[in-house]
C-alpha positions as CSV (number, residue, x, y, z in Angstrom):
1,M,0.0,0.0,0.0
2,I,2.9,2.4,0.6
3,K,3.7,2.4,-3.2
4,I,0.1,3.0,-4.0
5,F,-0.1,6.0,-1.7
6,T,3.2,7.4,-3.0
7,V,1.9,7.4,-6.5
8,M,-1.4,8.8,-5.2
9,L,0.2,11.7,-3.4
10,A,2.2,12.7,-6.5
11,A,-1.0,12.7,-8.5
12,L,-2.9,14.6,-5.8
13,L,-0.2,17.3,-5.7
14,A,-0.2,17.6,-9.4
15,S,-4.0,18.2,-9.3
16,G,-3.7,21.3,-7.1
17,A,-4.1,24.6,-8.9
18,Y,-0.9,26.7,-8.8
19,A,-3.3,29.4,-9.8
20,A,-3.8,30.3,-6.2
21,D,-0.8,32.6,-6.5
22,T,-2.6,35.4,-8.3
23,P,-6.2,36.8,-7.9
24,A,-6.6,36.9,-11.7
25,T,-5.9,33.2,-12.1
26,N,-8.1,32.4,-9.1
27,A,-11.0,34.1,-10.8
28,N,-10.5,31.9,-13.9
29,A,-10.1,28.7,-11.9
30,G,-13.8,28.8,-10.9
31,N,-14.7,28.7,-14.6
32,S,-12.4,25.8,-15.5
33,S,-13.8,22.5,-16.6
34,P,-12.7,19.4,-14.5
35,Q,-10.1,18.4,-17.1
36,E,-8.7,21.9,-17.4
37,L,-8.4,22.1,-13.6
38,V,-6.3,19.0,-13.5
39,E,-4.4,19.5,-16.7
40,N,-3.5,23.1,-16.4
41,S,-2.6,23.0,-12.8
42,A,-0.4,19.9,-13.3
43,K,1.6,21.9,-15.9
44,R,2.0,24.8,-13.5
45,M,3.2,22.6,-10.7
46,L,5.7,21.0,-13.0
47,V,7.1,24.4,-14.0
48,E,7.7,25.3,-10.3
49,L,9.3,21.9,-9.6
50,D,11.6,22.1,-12.7
51,K,12.8,25.5,-11.4
52,N,13.5,24.5,-7.8
53,R,13.8,20.7,-7.5
54,P,17.1,20.8,-5.5
55,M,15.5,23.3,-3.0
56,Y,12.4,21.2,-2.5
57,K,14.4,18.0,-2.2
58,N,16.7,19.5,0.5
59,D,14.0,21.5,2.4
60,P,10.7,19.6,2.9
61,S,9.2,22.6,4.7
62,K,9.3,24.6,1.5
63,L,7.5,21.7,-0.3
64,D,4.9,21.9,2.5
65,A,4.5,25.6,1.9
66,L,4.1,25.0,-1.9
67,V,1.4,22.4,-1.3
68,G,-0.4,24.8,1.0
69,T,-0.5,27.3,-1.9
70,V,-1.0,24.8,-4.7
71,L,-3.0,21.9,-3.6
72,L,-5.2,22.7,-0.7
73,P,-7.2,25.6,-2.2
74,N,-8.4,23.3,-4.9
75,F,-8.9,20.1,-2.9
76,D,-12.1,19.9,-0.8
77,T,-10.3,18.9,2.4
78,D,-13.3,19.3,4.7
79,Y,-15.5,17.2,2.5
80,A,-12.9,14.4,2.1
81,A,-12.1,14.4,5.8
82,R,-15.8,14.2,6.6
83,L,-16.0,11.1,4.4
84,V,-12.8,9.6,5.9
85,L,-14.1,10.0,9.4
86,G,-17.6,8.8,8.6
87,Q,-19.8,8.7,11.7
88,T,-17.0,10.1,13.9
89,W,-17.1,13.4,12.0
90,R,-20.7,13.9,13.2
91,T,-19.7,13.6,16.9
92,A,-16.4,15.4,16.6
93,T,-16.1,19.0,17.9
94,P,-15.3,21.9,15.5
95,E,-11.8,22.0,17.0
96,Q,-11.3,18.2,16.5
97,R,-12.5,18.5,12.9
98,K,-10.1,21.3,12.1
99,R,-7.2,19.6,13.8
100,F,-7.9,16.4,11.9
101,V,-8.1,18.1,8.5
102,D,-4.8,19.9,9.1
103,A,-3.0,16.9,10.6
104,F,-4.2,14.4,8.1
105,Y,-2.9,16.3,5.0
106,H,0.4,17.3,6.7
107,S,0.9,13.7,7.6
108,L,0.3,12.6,4.1
109,L,2.8,15.1,2.8
110,R,5.5,14.1,5.3
111,N,5.1,10.4,4.7
112,Y,4.9,10.5,0.9
113,G,5.9,14.0,-0.3
114,A,9.3,12.8,-1.6
115,A,7.5,11.2,-4.5
116,L,6.6,14.7,-5.8
117,V,10.2,15.9,-6.1
118,D,10.8,13.4,-8.9
119,F,7.5,14.0,-10.6
120,T,8.0,14.9,-14.3
121,G,5.8,15.8,-17.2
122,D,6.2,12.5,-19.0
123,S,5.0,10.6,-16.0
124,F,1.5,12.1,-16.0
125,V,-1.1,12.0,-18.8
126,V,-4.6,13.4,-18.6
127,L,-7.0,11.3,-20.7
128,P,-9.9,12.9,-22.8
129,Y,-12.7,14.0,-20.5
130,K,-16.1,12.4,-21.1
131,G,-18.6,14.4,-19.2
132,D,-21.6,16.7,-19.5
133,P,-20.8,20.4,-18.9
134,N,-24.0,20.7,-16.7
135,D,-22.9,17.9,-14.4
136,T,-22.2,18.7,-10.8
137,T,-19.9,15.7,-10.3
138,A,-17.1,14.5,-12.6
139,T,-14.3,12.0,-13.0
140,V,-11.1,12.9,-14.7
141,R,-9.1,9.9,-15.8
142,T,-5.3,10.1,-15.9
143,E,-2.3,7.8,-16.0
144,V,0.8,7.9,-13.9
145,K,3.9,6.1,-15.2
146,R,5.9,4.3,-12.6
147,P,9.7,4.3,-12.7
148,K,9.6,0.8,-14.2
149,G,7.5,2.1,-17.1
150,D,4.1,0.5,-16.3
151,K,1.1,2.9,-16.3
152,V,-1.2,3.2,-13.3
153,P,-4.8,4.4,-13.9
154,V,-5.6,7.3,-11.5
155,N,-9.1,8.7,-11.5
156,F,-9.8,12.1,-9.9
157,S,-13.3,12.6,-8.4
158,L,-14.5,16.2,-8.4
159,H,-17.6,18.0,-7.5
160,K,-18.8,21.5,-8.3
161,T,-18.9,23.9,-5.3
162,A,-19.7,27.6,-5.0
163,D,-16.0,28.2,-5.6
164,G,-15.8,26.0,-8.7
165,W,-14.7,22.4,-9.2
166,K,-12.9,20.7,-6.3
167,V,-11.1,17.4,-6.1
168,W,-12.3,15.3,-3.2
169,D,-11.1,11.7,-3.9
170,V,-8.5,9.9,-6.0
171,V,-9.0,6.3,-7.1
172,I,-5.8,4.4,-8.0
173,E,-6.2,1.0,-9.7
174,G,-9.7,0.8,-8.3
175,I,-8.6,1.8,-4.8
176,S,-10.2,4.9,-3.3
177,Y,-8.0,6.8,-0.9
178,V,-11.1,8.1,1.0
179,K,-12.4,4.5,1.5
180,S,-9.0,3.1,2.3
181,F,-8.3,5.7,5.0
182,R,-11.8,5.5,6.4
183,T,-11.3,1.8,7.0
184,D,-7.9,2.4,8.6
185,F,-9.0,5.2,10.8
186,A,-12.3,3.6,11.9
187,S,-10.3,0.7,13.5
188,E,-7.8,3.0,15.1
189,I,-10.4,5.4,16.5
190,Q,-12.4,2.6,17.9
191,Q,-9.3,1.4,19.8
192,K,-7.7,4.6,20.9
193,G,-10.2,7.5,20.4
194,L,-10.2,10.4,18.0
195,D,-7.9,12.7,20.0
196,D,-5.1,10.1,20.1
197,V,-5.4,9.6,16.3
198,I,-5.2,13.3,15.7
199,T,-2.1,13.6,18.0
200,R,-0.4,10.8,16.2
201,L,-1.0,12.6,12.8
202,E,0.1,15.9,14.2
203,K,3.4,14.3,15.3
204,E,3.9,12.7,11.9
205,G,3.3,16.0,10.2
206,K,6.1,17.8,12.0
207,V,9.5,18.4,10.6
208,G,12.7,18.1,12.6
209,P,15.8,20.3,12.4
210,N,17.3,18.4,9.4
211,G,14.0,18.6,7.5
212,A,13.0,15.0,8.2
213,A,9.6,14.0,9.5
214,V,9.3,13.6,13.2
215,S,8.1,10.1,14.0
216,S,5.4,9.5,16.5
217,H,7.1,6.2,17.6
């Protein structure tokens, strides 16, 4: 599963809209089609990576900051986290919900973010979009090429919000990251409680003095 989630994170990060840097691009982002959101933002992300790969490789905190600008504004983190937590979300306090959302995505980045640094244009292909412009949900199909050359189908699930299209799930080789994490967290929360799970994720998302992730173990 580690390899699956490594590929998934690289695809997730490529789907974030680098457009968040400028108000003018943000205004256009809300009018983008699902395919345009994924395709154009992937290109912009690759431009930034090509300019600064050594910096991001040597300083994970800068990669974290880039993701905060690039990915999160165009990924419906609250909606995805609500699905991941399932029934637990309904009983969680507003503070617990916010802490979980922040900790969950920072933990993902710290555990699998290294895959992004080696992400290149020839490893990501957006397939032709087959959808109705009037739909409120969409699936954008892509392929991510692994180092050995085999291609992995990666489907992005999006829905239309008041702020335009947002990615909320990624399905890799038929495996949904939302469903996978929901199963994992449900078991852990039942055994330890939500606060302990959040604390573990917060520790995993921290960076030590040398830029390495701080382990919770």
